[in-house]
N, CA, C and O of each residue as an XYZ file, in Angstrom:
296
protein
N       0.831     -1.197      0.000
C       0.000      0.000      0.000
C       0.869      1.251      0.000
O       2.039      1.213      0.381
N       0.293      2.328     -0.422
C       0.973      3.611     -0.505
C       0.956      4.335      0.844
O      -0.038      4.300      1.569
N       2.058      4.980      1.160
C       2.131      5.789      2.383
C       1.321      7.066      2.185
O       1.419      7.731      1.153
N       0.529      7.389      3.188
C      -0.313      8.584      3.172
C       0.044      9.482      4.340
O       0.584      9.025      5.348
N      -0.263     10.764      4.197
C      -0.084     11.704      5.306
C      -1.009     11.294      6.452
O      -2.129     10.838      6.220
N      -0.540     11.456      7.672
C      -1.328     11.082      8.847
C      -2.673     11.812      8.854
O      -3.693     11.214      9.198
N      -2.691     13.072      8.485
C      -3.948     13.836      8.443
C      -4.914     13.250      7.423
O      -6.121     13.235      7.662
N      -4.414     12.773      6.301
C      -5.260     12.130      5.290
C      -5.835     10.833      5.833
O      -7.011     10.536      5.625
N      -5.019     10.069      6.522
C      -5.480      8.822      7.122
C      -6.594      9.107      8.128
O      -7.606      8.406      8.145
N      -6.415     10.127      8.962
C      -7.444     10.487      9.945
C      -8.771     10.824      9.268
O      -9.838     10.428      9.738
N      -8.692     11.563      8.153
C      -9.917     11.928      7.425
C     -10.568     10.710      6.772
O     -11.794     10.600      6.742
N      -9.754      9.801      6.253
C     -10.279      8.621      5.554
C     -10.877      7.582      6.500
O     -11.721      6.786      6.090
N     -10.448      7.583      7.756
C     -10.905      6.604      8.741
C     -11.373      7.317     10.006
O     -10.731      7.198     11.050
N     -12.490      8.061      9.931
C     -12.955      8.806     11.107
C     -13.438      7.883     12.223
O     -14.051      6.844     11.978
N     -13.145      8.290     13.438
C     -13.610      7.580     14.644
C     -13.220      6.105     14.648
O     -14.021      5.239     15.001
N     -11.989      5.836     14.255
C     -11.468      4.470     14.212
C     -10.151      4.394     14.973
O      -9.395      5.364     15.041
N      -9.892      3.217     15.545
C      -8.566      2.920     16.065
C      -7.728      2.496     14.865
O      -8.191      1.727     14.023
N      -6.497      2.996     14.783
C      -5.647      2.739     13.625
C      -4.276      2.242     14.044
O      -3.712      2.676     15.049
N      -3.756      1.316     13.244
C      -2.381      0.878     13.380
C      -1.691      1.209     12.073
O      -2.080      0.733     11.006
N      -0.660      2.033     12.174
C       0.046      2.552     11.016
C       1.504      2.113     11.071
O       2.122      2.137     12.136
N       2.053      1.712      9.929
C       3.495      1.528      9.830
C       4.068      2.865      9.393
O       3.723      3.370      8.325
N       4.927      3.432     10.197
C       5.464      4.769      9.947
C       6.425      4.732      8.764
O       7.368      3.940      8.734
N       6.168      5.604      7.788
C       7.018      5.716      6.606
C       7.919      6.945      6.686
O       9.045      6.928      6.189
N       7.421      8.016      7.315
C       8.188      9.262      7.457
C       7.837      9.916      8.785
O       6.732      9.757      9.303
N       8.799     10.653      9.322
C       8.562     11.443     10.524
C       8.958     12.885     10.255
O       9.759     13.175      9.366
N       8.386     13.766     11.033
C       8.735     15.186     10.974
C       8.823     15.669     12.402
O       7.854     15.569     13.154
N       9.962     16.188     12.783
C      10.190     16.663     14.153
C       9.909     15.569     15.178
O       9.414     15.850     16.270
N      10.222     14.325     14.830
C      10.078     13.202     15.742
C       8.694     12.572     15.795
O       8.502     11.569     16.483
N       7.728     13.138     15.083
C       6.365     12.603     15.078
C       6.060     11.988     13.714
O       6.561     12.470     12.699
N       5.245     10.932     13.674
C       4.882     10.339     12.379
C       4.191     11.362     11.487
O       3.282     12.060     11.936
N       4.608     11.456     10.236
C       3.966     12.368      9.293
C       3.332     11.619      8.125
O       2.373     12.104      7.526
N       3.862     10.439      7.798
C       3.290      9.593      6.748
C       3.364      8.145      7.186
O       4.266      7.748      7.924
N       2.397      7.358      6.716
C       2.413      5.954      7.074
C       1.506      5.120      6.200
O       0.731      5.631      5.392
N       1.630      3.817      6.390
C       0.810      2.840      5.678
C      -0.160      2.229      6.688
O       0.256      1.763      7.749
N      -1.435      2.230      6.364
C      -2.454      1.674      7.258
C      -2.328      0.149      7.261
O      -2.426     -0.495      6.216
N      -2.111     -0.413      8.445
C      -2.033     -1.860      8.593
C      -3.368     -2.452      9.038
O      -3.746     -3.542      8.609
N      -4.085     -1.720      9.908
C      -5.365     -2.233     10.435
C      -6.181     -1.074     10.988
O      -5.642     -0.140     11.580
N      -7.486     -1.152     10.786
C      -8.421     -0.209     11.389
C      -9.516     -1.004     12.080
O      -9.840     -2.119     11.673
N     -10.078     -0.423     13.122
C     -11.167     -1.090     13.833
C     -11.863     -0.083     14.737
O     -11.275      0.920     15.139
N     -13.108     -0.362     15.046
C     -13.785      0.460     16.052
C     -13.556     -0.131     17.442
O     -14.028      0.412     18.441
N     -12.825     -1.250     17.497
C     -12.491     -1.894     18.776
C     -10.988     -1.812     19.025
O     -10.197     -2.357     18.255
N     -10.605     -1.147     20.074
C      -9.191     -0.978     20.426
C      -8.472     -2.318     20.575
O      -7.314     -2.452     20.180
N      -9.150     -3.293     21.136
C      -8.546     -4.596     21.398
C      -8.040     -5.270     20.118
O      -7.014     -5.950     20.140
N      -8.753     -5.084     19.008
C      -8.331     -5.675     17.738
C      -6.992     -5.103     17.285
O      -6.153     -5.821     16.740
N      -6.801     -3.823     17.513
C      -5.548     -3.173     17.110
C      -4.411     -3.640     18.012
O      -3.306     -3.899     17.536
N      -4.675     -3.748     19.302
C      -3.648     -4.211     20.241
C      -3.175     -5.612     19.855
O      -1.977     -5.893     19.902
N      -4.098     -6.488     19.477
C      -3.726     -7.835     19.032
C      -2.835     -7.787     17.796
O      -1.896     -8.573     17.675
N      -3.123     -6.878     16.892
C      -2.369     -6.768     15.632
C      -0.945     -6.263     15.858
O      -0.045     -6.585     15.083
N      -0.738     -5.482     16.901
C       0.604     -4.955     17.181
C       1.596     -6.099     17.329
O       2.705     -6.024     16.800
N       1.219     -7.153     18.037
C       2.098     -8.295     18.247
C       2.468     -9.029     16.969
O       3.476     -9.734     16.930
N       1.670     -8.873     15.934
C       1.927     -9.534     14.650
C       2.853     -8.716     13.754
O       3.208     -9.166     12.664
N       3.244     -7.542     14.189
C       4.050     -6.631     13.366
C       5.348     -6.235     14.058
O       5.759     -5.076     14.010
N       5.984     -7.203     14.697
C       7.242     -6.928     15.396
C       8.313     -6.508     14.390
O       8.357     -6.995     13.261
N       9.164     -5.602     14.829
C      10.255     -5.126     13.992
C       9.882     -3.956     13.108
O      10.751     -3.378     12.454
N       8.606     -3.591     13.072
C       8.161     -2.441     12.282
C       8.012     -1.233     13.202
O       7.729     -1.374     14.392
N       8.202     -0.067     12.646
C       7.986      1.173     13.388
C       6.493      1.492     13.293
O       5.992      1.844     12.225
N       5.786      1.365     14.423
C       4.337      1.472     14.429
C       3.840      2.731     15.131
O       4.503      3.288     16.007
N       2.659      3.157     14.719
C       1.946      4.275     15.337
C       0.507      3.798     15.545
O      -0.150      3.366     14.598
N       0.022      3.878     16.785
C      -1.287      3.374     17.177
C      -2.058      4.544     17.765
O      -1.595      5.172     18.717
N      -3.241      4.851     17.206
C      -3.993      6.003     17.702
C      -5.469      5.897     17.338
O      -5.869      5.064     16.525
N      -6.270      6.764     17.961
C      -7.694      6.886     17.669
C      -7.888      8.157     16.855
O      -7.359      9.208     17.216
N      -8.640      8.073     15.758
C      -8.780      9.210     14.854
C      -9.930     10.150     15.197
O     -10.132     11.152     14.511
N     -10.675      9.844     16.232
C     -11.802     10.699     16.605
C     -11.516     11.506     17.847
O     -10.384     11.560     18.327
N     -12.541     12.124     18.354
C     -12.438     12.915     19.579
C     -12.479     11.955     20.759
O     -13.395     11.140     20.867
N     -11.505     12.047     21.632
C     -11.446     11.133     22.764
C     -12.064     11.699     24.034
O     -12.325     10.955     24.980
N     -12.299     12.992     24.065
C     -12.943     13.622     25.223
C     -13.747     14.827     24.707
O     -13.370     15.451     23.716
N     -14.827     15.138     25.371
C     -15.607     16.292     24.957
C     -14.773     17.571     25.012
O     -13.859     17.675     25.830
N     -15.076     18.538     24.155
C     -14.362     19.820     24.204
C     -14.449     20.446     25.600
O     -15.434     20.254     26.314
N     -13.449     21.169     25.965
C     -13.365     21.900     27.239
C     -13.325     20.969     28.444
O     -13.710     21.355     29.547
N     -12.858     19.742     28.230
C     -12.688     18.804     29.337
C     -11.299     18.980     29.914
O     -10.318     19.058     29.174
N     -11.211     19.040     31.218
C      -9.912     19.178     31.890
C      -9.507     17.834     32.489
O     -10.348     17.050     32.928
N      -8.207     17.591     32.496
C      -7.676     16.355     33.076
C      -6.673     16.701     34.154
O      -5.902     17.651     34.012
N      -6.679     15.943     35.218
C      -5.699     16.117     36.285
C      -4.958     14.796     36.470
O      -5.570     13.731     36.541
N      -3.648     14.884     36.545
C      -2.846     13.669     36.725
C      -2.165     13.695     38.063
O      -1.441     12.760     38.406
């Protein structure tokens, strides 16, 4: 598959968990990648990570993870 910009991947797969093989980075962050797996279930992506050892991977959710104006305390 062709490497796509991370922003393009986010638009193409809204509200999905994604596993990407990183093709390029910019300032230390993934900027382009190849989609390896998408799912609406996080667990499916976690399982797939183990099948892709030795690859530079990026795992993220493409949707909103918290409502706007939400504060977090750690």
